[in-house]
PABA-815049 format. One line per field, with one value per residue: residue number from 1; residue in three letters; x, y, z of N, C-alpha, C in turn. Coordinates in Angstrom, 1 decimal. Each point is the difference from the previous one (the first is absolute). Last residue first. Layout:
BEGIN
k: (NUM ...)
r: (ALA ...)
n.u: (X ...)
n.v: (Y ...)
n.w: (Z ...)
ca.u: (X ...)
ca.v: (Y ...)
ca.w: (Z ...)
c.u: (X ...)
c.v: (Y ...)
c.w: (Z ...)
END
This chain:
BEGIN
k: (273 272 271 270 269 268 267 266 265 264 263 262 261 260 259 258 257 256 255 254 253 252 251 250 249 248 247 246 245 244 243 242 241 240 239 238 237 236 235 234 233 232 231 230 229 228 227 226 225 224 223 222 221 220 219 218 217 216 215 214 213 212 211 210 209 208 207 206 205 204 203 202 201 200 199 198 197 196 195 194 193 192 191 190 189 188 187 186 185 184 183 182 181 180 179 178 177 176 175 174 173 172 171 170 169 168 167 166 165 164 163 162 161 160 159 158 157 156 155 154 153 152 151 150 149 148 147 146 145 144 143 142 141 140 139 138 137 136 135 134 133 132 131 130 129 128 127 126 125 124 123 122 121 120 119 118 117 116 115 114 113 112 111 110 109 108 107 106 105 104 103 102 101 100 99 98 97 96 95 94 93 92 91 90 89 88 87 86 85 84 83 82 81 80 79 78 77 76 75 74 73 72 71 70 69 68 67 66 65 64 63 62 61 60 59 58 57 56 55 54 53 52 51 50 49 48 47 46 45 44 43 42 41 40 39 38 37 36 35 34 33 32 31 30 29 28 27 26 25 24 23 22 21 20 19 18 17 16 15 14 13 12 11 10 9 8 7 6 5 4 3 2 1)
r: (PRO CYS PRO PRO PRO LYS GLN TYR VAL ARG VAL TYR ASP VAL VAL MET ARG GLN PRO PHE ILE SER ASP ASP ILE PRO GLY GLY TRP THR GLY GLY LEU ALA LEU ASN LEU ILE LEU TYR HIS PRO LYS ARG PHE PRO ASN GLU GLY ASP ASN THR ALA GLN ASN VAL ASP LEU SER PHE TYR LYS THR GLY ASP VAL PHE LEU ASP ILE ARG ASP PRO THR TRP GLU ALA ALA TYR VAL HIS PHE ASP ALA GLY THR GLU ASP VAL PRO LEU GLN GLY GLY LYS SER ALA HIS LYS GLY ASP ILE PHE TYR HIS LEU THR GLY HIS ILE ILE GLY PRO GLU LYS GLY VAL LEU GLU MET ILE ASP ILE GLU GLY CYS ARG PRO TRP GLY VAL GLN HIS ILE ASN SER GLY LEU THR TRP ILE ALA PRO TRP VAL GLY LYS GLY ALA PRO LEU LYS ALA ARG VAL GLU ILE ARG GLY TYR GLN TRP ASP ALA LYS GLY ILE THR GLU LEU ALA ALA SER THR TYR ARG ALA PRO LYS SER GLU HIS ASP PRO SER ASP ASP TYR VAL TYR ASN GLU LYS ARG GLY GLU ILE ILE LEU THR GLY ASN GLU ILE ARG ALA ASN GLU LEU ARG ALA LYS THR TYR TYR GLN SER GLU SER ASN ARG ILE PHE GLY GLU GLU TYR GLY TRP LYS THR PRO ASP PRO LEU GLY ASP PRO ASP ARG SER PHE GLU ASP SER TRP VAL LEU LYS TYR GLY PRO PRO PRO THR PRO GLY SER SER PRO SER ALA PRO GLN ALA GLN LEU GLU CYS VAL LEU ALA MET)
n.u: (11.0 -2.9 -1.1 -3.2 -3.9 -2.4 -3.8 -4.6 -5.2 -3.9 -5.0 -3.9 -2.6 -0.3 -0.5 -0.4 -2.2 -3.1 -4.5 0.3 3.1 0.9 2.8 5.5 4.6 5.9 4.3 3.0 2.9 -0.5 -5.3 -4.7 -2.9 0.0 -0.8 2.0 1.2 4.2 2.6 4.7 5.1 4.8 5.2 4.2 -0.5 1.3 5.0 4.6 4.3 2.1 -2.3 -1.7 -1.9 1.7 -0.1 -3.4 -0.2 -3.9 -2.8 -3.6 -3.1 -2.4 -4.3 -4.3 -3.9 2.1 3.9 4.7 4.1 3.9 3.8 2.8 -2.8 -5.0 -4.3 -3.3 -5.2 -3.9 -4.8 -3.5 -4.9 -5.2 -2.9 -1.0 2.9 4.8 2.3 4.8 5.4 6.0 3.6 4.9 3.5 4.1 2.0 2.2 0.9 0.5 3.1 3.2 3.4 -2.9 -5.1 -4.5 -4.4 -1.3 -3.6 -2.7 -4.9 -2.8 -3.3 -3.5 -2.0 0.6 -2.1 -2.1 3.1 1.7 2.9 1.2 3.5 2.7 2.1 3.0 2.2 1.8 1.3 -1.1 -3.5 -0.7 0.1 -3.4 -4.0 -0.1 0.1 -1.0 1.5 -2.0 -1.8 -3.5 -3.1 -3.5 -1.9 -2.7 -2.5 -1.5 -1.3 -0.8 -1.9 -0.1 1.0 0.6 2.1 2.1 4.8 4.3 5.2 4.0 4.5 2.0 -1.7 -5.0 -5.5 -5.7 -3.6 1.5 0.6 -1.1 -3.0 -2.7 -3.0 -3.1 -3.6 -1.8 -0.7 -0.9 -0.7 -1.9 -0.9 -3.1 0.6 4.6 1.8 0.3 3.8 1.0 -3.6 -1.5 -2.7 -0.2 -0.9 1.4 2.3 2.9 1.8 0.2 0.8 -0.9 0.1 -2.7 -3.8 -4.7 -0.1 1.3 2.4 1.2 -1.2 -4.8 -1.1 2.4 4.1 3.6 2.6 2.5 0.9 2.4 3.6 5.7 5.1 3.3 -1.8 -4.1 -5.6 -4.0 0.3 1.2 -1.1 -0.3 -0.5 -0.4 -3.7 -4.1 -2.3 -3.4 -5.1 -4.1 -3.2 -1.8 2.4 5.5 3.9 5.3 4.7 4.5 4.0 4.7 3.6 1.6 4.6 4.8 3.4 0.5 -3.0 -4.7 -4.2 -4.0 -5.6 -4.7 -2.0 3.6 2.5 4.6 2.8 2.6 3.5 3.4 4.8 3.2 0.1 -2.1 -1.3 -1.6 -0.4)
n.v: (14.5 -2.6 -3.5 -4.4 -2.2 -3.0 -2.7 -3.3 -2.7 -3.0 -2.1 -0.8 -2.1 -5.2 -4.8 -5.8 -4.5 -5.0 -2.8 -3.5 -2.0 -4.3 -3.6 -0.4 -2.4 -1.1 1.2 3.5 -0.5 -2.8 0.0 2.7 3.4 5.3 4.5 4.2 3.2 2.0 1.8 0.9 1.7 0.5 0.6 -0.3 -2.6 -4.3 -0.8 -1.9 -1.1 -4.4 0.8 3.1 2.1 3.4 5.1 3.0 1.2 0.3 0.6 1.4 2.4 5.0 3.5 2.3 -3.2 -3.8 -1.8 -1.2 0.6 -0.4 2.2 1.3 1.9 1.5 0.8 -0.2 -1.7 -1.2 0.2 2.3 -0.5 -0.6 -3.0 -4.4 -3.7 1.2 1.5 1.2 -1.9 -1.8 -1.9 -2.7 -1.9 -2.4 -2.9 -4.2 -3.8 -5.3 -1.6 0.4 4.5 3.0 2.7 1.8 3.0 3.2 2.1 1.3 0.4 0.7 -0.7 -1.2 -4.8 -5.5 -3.5 1.6 2.6 3.9 3.4 4.2 1.8 -3.5 -0.9 -2.9 -2.4 -3.2 -4.5 -3.7 -2.3 0.8 1.4 1.6 1.6 3.5 5.2 4.8 -0.3 0.8 1.8 1.4 -0.4 -3.2 -3.8 -4.2 -2.9 -2.8 1.0 4.7 5.2 4.2 5.3 5.0 4.7 2.9 0.8 1.6 0.3 2.8 0.4 -2.5 -2.8 -2.5 -2.0 -2.0 -2.7 -5.0 -1.7 1.2 -2.3 -2.6 -4.2 -3.1 -4.6 -5.4 -5.5 -3.9 -2.3 -3.9 -4.7 -2.2 2.1 -0.4 -2.8 1.3 4.8 4.7 2.4 0.6 0.9 1.0 0.2 3.1 4.2 4.2 5.7 5.6 5.3 5.7 5.5 4.7 4.0 -1.7 -4.1 -3.4 -4.5 -6.2 -4.4 -1.2 1.3 -1.4 -0.6 -3.3 -3.2 -3.8 -3.9 -2.2 -1.2 -0.3 -0.7 1.9 2.6 0.4 -1.4 3.1 4.2 5.8 5.2 5.8 5.6 4.9 0.6 -1.6 1.9 -2.2 -1.1 1.3 4.7 4.8 2.8 0.1 0.3 -1.8 1.3 -0.6 1.2 2.2 3.5 4.4 2.3 2.3 2.4 0.0 -3.3 -0.8 0.7 -2.2 -1.0 0.7 1.7 0.9 2.7 1.3 1.9 0.4 0.8 1.7 0.8 -3.5 -4.2 -4.7 -6.0 -5.4 -5.9)
n.w: (-2.8 4.0 3.5 2.8 3.0 3.9 2.0 2.3 1.2 3.3 2.1 4.1 3.6 2.4 2.6 1.3 3.4 1.0 1.9 2.5 3.3 1.7 -1.5 -0.2 -2.3 -1.7 -2.4 -2.9 -2.7 -3.9 -0.8 0.7 -1.9 -3.1 -2.9 -2.7 -4.5 -3.6 -4.5 -4.0 -2.5 -3.1 0.3 2.8 3.6 -1.0 -2.0 -2.9 -1.5 1.9 4.3 4.4 4.3 3.6 -0.7 2.1 5.1 4.3 5.1 3.9 3.8 0.7 0.8 -1.0 0.1 -1.3 -3.9 -3.1 -3.8 -4.0 -4.1 -3.8 -3.4 2.3 2.6 4.5 2.5 4.5 3.5 4.4 3.2 3.0 3.7 2.8 0.0 1.2 5.1 1.7 -1.4 -0.9 -3.6 -3.4 -4.6 -4.5 -4.7 -3.5 -4.5 -4.0 -3.6 -3.4 0.2 1.0 -0.4 2.9 4.2 5.0 4.0 5.4 4.2 4.9 4.1 3.3 0.7 -1.6 -1.6 -4.4 -4.4 -3.7 -3.2 -3.4 -3.4 -3.1 -5.3 -4.2 -5.2 -4.3 0.3 3.3 -2.6 -5.4 -4.8 -3.1 2.6 3.2 -0.2 2.3 5.5 4.9 4.7 4.0 5.0 2.9 4.5 2.4 4.2 3.8 5.5 1.4 -2.0 -3.9 -1.7 -2.4 -2.5 -4.1 -3.1 -4.2 -2.9 -3.0 -3.9 -4.4 -3.8 -1.5 -2.0 -1.6 -2.3 0.0 5.3 4.7 4.1 4.9 2.7 3.3 2.1 2.8 1.7 0.2 -5.1 -2.6 -2.4 -3.1 -4.1 -3.2 -3.5 -4.8 -0.8 1.7 3.1 5.7 4.5 5.1 5.8 4.3 3.1 -1.0 -1.1 -2.2 -0.9 -1.7 -0.6 0.8 0.2 0.7 -2.7 -4.7 -0.9 0.0 1.9 -1.0 -4.6 -4.8 -4.0 0.0 3.9 2.8 4.2 4.5 3.0 -0.6 -1.5 -3.0 -4.7 -3.1 -1.2 -1.8 -2.9 -0.3 -2.2 -1.9 -1.2 -1.8 -3.0 1.6 4.9 4.7 1.5 3.7 1.3 -2.1 -1.1 2.2 2.3 1.6 -1.1 -3.3 -4.1 -2.7 -0.8 2.9 1.9 2.8 2.4 5.1 2.8 1.0 3.3 2.4 0.8 -3.3 -4.4 -4.3 -4.0 -3.4 -4.2 -4.9 -4.6 -3.0 1.2 0.8 -3.7 -1.5 -0.4 -0.3 0.8)
ca.u: (1.1 -0.7 0.7 1.6 0.1 1.3 1.3 0.6 1.8 0.5 1.4 0.8 -0.9 0.8 -0.4 1.3 0.1 1.5 1.2 -0.7 0.0 -1.6 -1.4 -0.9 -1.2 -1.5 -0.9 -1.4 0.9 1.2 1.3 0.5 -0.7 0.0 -0.5 -0.7 -0.1 -1.2 -0.6 -1.8 -0.4 -1.6 -0.9 0.1 0.0 -1.4 -0.3 -1.0 -0.4 0.2 0.6 0.9 -0.8 -0.1 1.5 -0.3 0.4 1.1 0.4 0.5 0.7 0.6 1.3 0.8 -0.1 -1.0 -0.8 -1.2 -1.0 -1.3 -0.7 1.0 0.7 0.9 1.1 0.4 1.6 0.5 1.0 0.8 1.5 1.1 0.3 -0.9 -1.4 0.0 -1.5 -1.2 -1.2 -1.5 -0.4 -1.5 -0.3 -1.6 0.7 -1.0 0.2 -0.7 -1.0 0.1 0.9 1.1 0.6 0.3 0.6 0.4 1.2 0.3 1.5 0.1 1.5 0.8 -0.6 0.9 -0.1 -1.0 -0.7 0.0 -0.8 -0.6 -0.7 -0.8 0.1 -1.0 0.1 -0.6 1.0 -0.3 -0.1 -0.4 1.4 1.1 -0.6 0.2 0.7 -0.8 0.7 1.2 -0.2 1.6 0.2 1.1 -0.5 2.1 0.0 -0.2 1.1 -0.1 0.4 -0.5 0.2 -0.6 -0.9 -0.6 -1.8 -0.6 -1.5 -0.3 -0.9 0.9 1.8 1.1 1.4 1.5 -0.8 -0.4 0.7 0.4 1.5 0.1 1.4 0.0 0.5 0.0 0.4 -0.1 1.0 0.0 0.8 0.2 -1.6 0.1 -0.5 -1.5 -0.4 1.5 0.0 0.6 -0.2 0.2 0.2 -1.1 -0.3 -0.9 0.5 -0.4 0.6 -0.4 -0.1 1.2 1.4 -0.2 -0.9 -0.1 -0.9 0.8 1.8 0.7 -0.9 -1.1 -1.7 -0.2 -0.8 0.7 -0.5 -1.0 -1.6 -0.9 -1.3 0.0 1.5 1.5 1.2 -0.4 -0.9 0.6 0.1 -0.1 0.7 1.0 0.8 0.5 -0.1 1.9 1.9 0.5 0.9 -0.3 -1.8 -1.3 -1.1 -1.2 -0.7 -1.0 -0.9 -1.3 0.2 -0.6 -1.7 -0.8 -0.1 0.0 1.5 1.1 0.9 1.3 0.9 0.3 -1.1 -0.7 -0.3 -1.1 0.1 -1.5 -0.5 -2.2 -0.8 -0.4 1.3 0.4 -0.2 0.6 -0.8)
ca.v: (0.4 0.5 1.6 0.5 0.5 1.5 -0.3 0.7 0.0 1.6 -0.9 0.7 1.4 0.9 1.0 1.1 1.1 1.1 0.0 1.2 1.3 0.4 0.3 -0.1 1.1 -0.6 -0.9 0.6 1.2 -0.7 -0.4 -1.5 -0.5 -1.6 -0.4 -0.8 0.3 -1.0 0.6 0.2 -0.5 0.2 -0.2 1.6 1.3 0.0 0.0 0.1 0.9 0.1 -1.6 0.0 -1.0 -1.1 -1.2 -0.3 0.8 -1.3 0.7 -1.6 -1.2 -0.8 -0.7 0.7 2.0 -0.1 0.5 -0.3 -0.1 -0.6 -0.6 0.0 -1.0 0.9 -0.9 1.0 -0.4 0.4 -1.2 0.1 0.1 0.1 0.9 1.2 -0.7 -0.5 0.1 -0.3 1.3 -0.4 0.8 0.1 0.4 0.9 0.5 0.7 1.1 1.5 -0.6 -2.2 -1.1 0.3 -1.4 -0.2 -1.7 -0.2 -1.1 0.2 -0.4 0.8 -0.3 1.9 1.4 1.2 -0.6 0.2 -1.5 -0.5 -1.0 -0.3 1.4 0.3 0.4 0.4 1.3 1.8 1.5 1.8 0.7 -0.9 0.3 0.0 -1.3 -1.0 -1.1 -0.5 1.1 -1.2 -0.2 -0.3 1.2 0.7 1.2 0.5 1.4 -0.7 -1.6 -1.1 -0.7 -0.9 -2.4 0.1 -1.5 0.2 -0.8 0.4 -0.8 -0.3 1.0 0.7 -0.3 1.2 -0.3 1.0 1.1 0.3 -0.2 0.6 0.1 0.9 0.5 1.0 1.7 0.9 1.9 -0.3 0.8 1.5 0.6 -0.8 0.4 0.8 -0.4 -0.7 -2.0 -0.4 -0.5 0.7 -0.5 0.6 -0.7 -0.6 -1.7 -0.5 -1.3 -1.6 -2.0 -1.6 -1.1 -0.7 0.6 1.6 0.1 0.9 0.5 1.8 0.3 -0.3 0.9 -0.7 1.1 1.7 0.0 1.4 0.4 0.9 -0.6 0.8 -0.7 0.2 -0.2 0.6 -0.3 -1.4 -1.0 -1.3 -1.3 -1.9 -1.2 0.2 0.9 -1.0 0.2 0.7 -0.6 -0.8 -0.6 -0.7 0.3 -0.1 1.0 0.0 0.8 0.0 0.1 -0.3 -0.6 -1.2 0.9 -1.0 0.1 1.6 0.3 -1.2 0.5 1.0 -1.0 -0.2 0.3 -1.4 0.2 -0.8 -0.2 0.1 -1.1 0.1 1.6 0.3 0.6 1.5 1.6 1.5 1.5)
ca.w: (-0.7 -1.3 0.0 -0.6 -1.0 0.1 -0.6 0.0 -0.7 -0.5 -0.6 -1.3 -0.2 -1.2 -0.3 -1.0 -1.3 0.8 -1.2 -1.1 -0.4 0.3 -0.7 1.4 0.2 0.3 0.8 1.2 0.7 0.8 -1.1 0.5 1.6 0.1 1.5 0.0 1.0 0.6 1.8 0.4 0.9 0.3 -1.2 -1.3 1.0 -0.1 1.0 0.0 -0.1 -1.3 -0.5 -1.0 -1.0 0.2 -0.2 -1.5 -0.8 -1.3 -1.3 -0.7 0.3 -0.9 0.7 -0.1 0.5 0.4 0.5 0.1 1.1 0.8 1.4 0.9 -0.7 -0.8 -0.7 -0.7 -0.3 -1.3 -0.6 -1.4 0.2 -1.0 -0.8 0.3 -0.8 -1.6 -0.5 1.2 -0.6 0.4 0.7 0.9 1.7 0.6 1.5 0.5 0.8 0.7 0.9 0.1 0.3 0.0 -0.4 -1.4 -0.6 -0.9 -0.5 -1.7 -0.4 -1.1 -0.5 0.1 0.0 0.3 0.9 1.6 0.1 1.3 0.0 1.1 0.8 0.4 0.9 1.1 0.9 -0.8 -0.9 0.2 1.6 0.9 0.6 -0.8 -1.2 0.8 -1.3 -1.1 -1.4 -0.5 -1.0 -0.2 -1.2 -0.7 -1.3 -0.4 -0.7 -1.9 -0.9 -0.1 1.2 0.8 -0.6 1.2 -0.2 1.0 -0.1 1.6 0.0 1.6 0.7 1.3 0.4 0.2 0.7 -0.1 0.0 -1.8 -1.5 -1.1 -0.4 -1.1 0.2 -0.8 0.0 -0.9 0.2 1.3 0.5 -0.1 1.2 1.0 0.1 1.4 0.9 0.7 -1.1 -1.0 -1.1 -1.0 -0.7 -1.6 -1.1 -1.1 0.1 0.5 -0.1 0.8 -0.8 1.4 -0.7 0.1 -0.6 0.9 1.4 0.8 -0.5 -0.2 0.1 1.6 1.5 1.5 -0.3 -1.4 -0.6 -0.5 -1.7 -0.5 0.5 0.2 0.3 1.9 0.3 -0.6 1.2 -0.4 0.5 0.0 1.3 0.2 1.0 1.1 -0.6 -0.6 -1.5 -0.7 0.0 -1.3 0.5 0.9 0.7 -1.3 -0.1 0.1 1.0 0.1 1.8 -0.2 -1.3 0.1 -0.5 -0.4 -1.3 -1.0 -0.3 -0.4 -1.4 0.1 0.0 1.5 1.5 1.0 1.2 0.7 1.2 0.8 1.0 -0.1 0.3 1.0 0.7 -0.5 0.7 -0.2 0.1)
c.u: (0.5 1.7 -0.2 0.5 1.6 -0.3 0.5 2.0 -0.3 1.6 0.3 0.7 0.4 -0.8 0.4 -1.1 1.4 -0.1 0.8 -1.3 -0.7 0.5 -1.0 -1.1 -1.2 -0.5 -1.2 0.3 -1.7 0.9 1.2 1.2 1.2 -0.2 0.1 0.1 -0.5 -0.1 -1.2 -0.1 -1.5 -0.7 -1.2 -0.4 0.2 -0.8 -1.5 -0.4 -1.7 -0.2 0.2 0.7 0.5 -0.6 -0.1 1.0 -0.1 0.7 0.8 0.4 1.0 0.5 0.8 1.3 0.8 -1.0 -0.8 -0.3 -1.1 0.0 -1.3 -0.2 1.6 0.7 0.3 1.5 0.2 1.2 0.6 1.2 0.5 1.5 0.6 0.0 -1.3 -1.7 -0.1 -1.1 -1.3 -0.9 -1.4 -0.6 -1.2 0.0 -1.5 0.3 -0.5 0.3 -0.5 -1.6 -1.4 0.9 1.5 1.6 0.8 0.5 -0.1 1.6 0.1 1.6 -0.3 1.1 1.0 -0.5 1.1 0.7 -1.0 -0.7 0.3 -0.9 -0.3 0.0 -1.7 0.2 -1.5 0.7 -0.7 1.1 1.3 0.3 -0.3 1.2 1.5 0.0 -0.1 0.1 -1.4 0.1 0.8 -0.1 1.7 -0.3 1.6 -0.6 1.8 0.1 -0.7 0.8 0.0 0.6 -0.9 0.2 0.2 -0.7 -0.5 -1.5 -0.7 -2.0 -0.6 -1.0 0.1 1.3 0.8 1.4 1.0 -1.1 -0.5 0.1 0.0 1.4 -0.4 2.0 0.1 0.8 -0.3 -0.2 -0.5 1.3 0.2 0.6 -0.9 -1.8 -0.2 -0.2 -1.4 -0.3 1.2 -0.1 0.8 -0.3 0.1 0.4 -1.3 0.2 -0.7 0.4 -0.7 1.0 0.3 0.2 1.7 1.7 0.7 -1.4 0.4 -1.4 0.4 1.2 0.6 -0.2 -1.2 -1.3 0.5 -1.5 0.1 -0.3 -1.0 -1.2 -1.1 -1.0 -0.1 0.9 1.9 0.8 0.3 -0.8 0.5 -0.3 -0.7 0.6 1.4 1.7 1.1 -0.4 0.9 0.8 0.2 1.2 -0.3 -1.1 -1.0 -1.2 -1.6 -0.2 -0.7 -0.7 -1.4 0.0 -0.6 -1.2 -0.7 0.5 0.1 1.1 0.7 0.7 1.4 1.6 0.2 -1.3 -0.7 -0.7 -1.3 0.3 -0.6 -0.3 -1.8 -1.0 -1.2 1.1 0.6 -0.2 0.6)
c.v: (1.4 0.3 0.1 1.4 0.1 0.1 1.6 0.6 1.0 0.0 1.4 -0.2 0.6 1.5 1.0 1.4 1.0 0.6 0.7 0.1 0.3 1.6 0.6 0.7 -0.1 1.2 -0.3 -1.8 0.4 0.8 0.0 0.1 -1.2 -0.5 -1.5 -0.5 -1.2 0.4 -1.2 -0.6 0.4 -0.6 0.0 -0.8 0.9 1.1 0.4 0.3 1.0 0.9 0.3 -1.2 -0.4 -1.4 -1.2 -1.3 -0.7 1.1 -1.1 0.6 -0.8 -1.1 -0.8 -0.7 0.8 0.9 -0.2 1.0 -0.2 0.0 -0.3 -1.0 -0.7 -1.6 0.8 -0.9 1.4 -0.5 0.4 -0.6 -0.1 0.8 0.4 1.4 0.9 -0.3 -0.2 0.1 0.0 1.8 0.0 1.1 0.2 0.5 0.8 0.9 0.7 0.4 0.8 0.2 -1.3 -1.0 0.7 -0.8 0.3 -1.1 0.4 -1.1 0.2 -0.8 0.3 -0.2 1.1 1.3 0.7 -0.8 -0.1 -1.2 -0.2 -1.7 -0.2 1.3 -0.2 0.8 -0.2 0.8 0.3 0.7 -1.1 0.7 -1.3 -0.9 0.0 -1.7 -1.7 -0.9 -0.9 0.6 -1.1 0.3 -0.8 1.2 0.3 0.4 -0.2 1.3 -0.3 -1.0 -1.2 -0.3 -0.4 -2.2 0.0 -0.7 0.1 -1.0 0.5 -0.8 -1.0 1.0 1.4 -0.2 1.5 -0.5 1.5 1.2 0.1 -0.4 0.9 0.4 1.2 0.4 1.1 1.2 0.1 1.4 -0.4 0.6 1.3 -0.2 -0.3 0.3 1.0 -0.6 -0.3 -1.5 -0.3 -1.0 0.4 -1.4 0.5 -1.1 0.1 -2.1 -1.0 -0.8 -0.6 -1.2 -0.6 -1.6 -1.0 0.1 1.4 0.3 1.8 0.3 1.5 0.0 -0.4 1.1 -1.1 0.5 1.1 0.4 1.2 -0.4 0.2 -0.8 0.4 -1.1 -0.7 -0.4 0.0 -0.1 -1.3 -0.9 -0.8 -0.9 -1.4 -1.6 0.1 0.5 -0.8 0.4 1.1 -0.6 -1.8 -0.8 -1.1 0.5 -0.4 0.2 -0.8 0.0 -1.0 -0.7 -0.9 -0.7 -1.7 0.5 -1.1 -1.0 1.5 0.7 -0.7 0.4 1.1 -0.8 0.1 0.7 -1.4 1.2 -0.8 -0.4 1.0 -1.0 -0.3 1.8 1.2 0.8 0.9 1.0 1.3)
c.w: (0.0 -0.4 -1.9 -0.3 -0.3 -1.6 0.4 -0.6 -0.4 -0.2 -0.9 -0.2 -1.8 0.3 -0.4 -0.2 0.2 -1.5 1.3 0.0 -1.1 0.2 0.4 -0.6 1.4 0.3 0.1 1.0 0.8 1.4 0.9 -0.9 0.0 1.5 -0.4 1.4 0.7 0.8 0.6 0.9 0.3 0.7 0.6 -1.4 -1.4 0.8 0.0 1.3 0.0 -0.7 -1.4 -0.3 -1.8 -0.7 0.0 -0.5 -1.3 -0.8 -0.4 -1.4 -0.8 0.6 -0.8 0.5 -0.2 0.9 0.6 1.2 0.0 1.4 0.1 1.0 0.6 0.0 -0.9 -0.6 -1.2 -0.6 -1.4 -0.3 -1.6 0.4 -1.4 -0.4 0.0 -0.4 -1.9 -0.8 0.9 0.0 0.8 0.7 0.2 1.4 0.3 1.2 0.9 1.2 0.1 1.1 -0.3 0.1 -0.1 -0.4 -1.7 -0.6 -1.7 -0.4 -1.4 -0.5 -1.5 0.0 0.1 0.1 0.8 1.7 1.3 -0.1 1.3 -0.3 1.2 1.3 1.0 1.1 1.8 1.4 -0.3 -1.0 0.5 1.7 1.2 0.5 -0.9 -1.3 0.9 -1.0 -1.2 -1.3 -0.1 -1.7 -0.3 -1.1 0.1 -1.4 -0.4 -1.0 -0.9 -0.3 0.1 1.0 1.0 -0.2 1.6 0.4 1.3 0.2 1.0 0.2 1.1 0.1 1.1 0.0 0.4 0.7 0.2 -0.1 -1.0 -1.3 -1.5 -0.7 -1.0 0.1 -1.2 0.1 -1.3 0.5 1.4 0.7 0.1 1.3 1.7 -0.1 1.5 1.5 0.5 -0.9 -1.1 -1.2 -0.7 -1.1 -1.1 -0.6 -0.6 0.4 0.8 -0.6 1.2 -0.9 1.0 -0.9 0.5 -0.3 0.7 0.9 0.7 -0.7 -0.4 0.2 1.1 1.1 1.0 0.4 -1.1 -0.9 -0.1 -1.6 -1.0 0.2 1.1 0.5 1.4 0.7 -0.8 1.8 0.2 0.3 -0.3 1.0 -0.6 0.5 1.0 -1.1 -0.4 -1.8 -0.6 -0.1 -1.5 0.5 -1.1 0.9 -1.4 0.5 0.3 1.4 -0.1 1.7 0.1 -1.6 0.0 -0.8 -0.4 -1.1 -0.5 0.2 -0.1 -1.1 0.3 -0.1 1.2 1.0 0.1 1.3 0.2 1.8 1.1 0.3 -1.0 -0.2 0.8 1.1 -0.9 0.5 -0.2)
END
């Protein structure tokens, strides 16, 4: 997504939320204020569908209001315990999924190389929930994971309430590598917090409510002259259930919601010639 030079760029006037760092301009956002309420904006969001990764228990549905909808100016991603019959193949009719949820993604619709990605959200709570705000390299289908790179802006697992995790994944010396940090945050399930990544050609910094809790020198991810953090990434918002990290699920907690107030992407315009 290209930017014009700084003298021609128009300043953004978002309706709420913290002021972006000096010199940044709003280049993409969703304030989830569609009228009437309904499905997320299809020009901005697509869906992962099915059982995708990490041995998770949920079936991700596509364009299903029960799992992803706009409601009162927010995006609701809802994890549910239910018998959901999916139609990937005929024999699945007798093997319904026991849990459903949604994973929204911008692949094929928007991606970015550098900038500040900022999401204000209220997270679900209870054993087995695993909400995430993260990016993947847009070339994932060409090079695979982890060569494409991954920026986990926020992950929370319900078995560790109140601890926000941020991690960078990449490929070094023939194998997967990762580095990350964590931050205790009070009332993650009751209050909204702002989760953000600031990404430049040199560093990726992760924040919660303006507190920086992890930084990566991007050079550490260079492998054979290639670096996944100097290429475009797309955004994913999802609520996973169970799986390799989410762990056992407490069925008494459902339904659980990840509530997103806004998503905003800022970039610095290039200097004028």
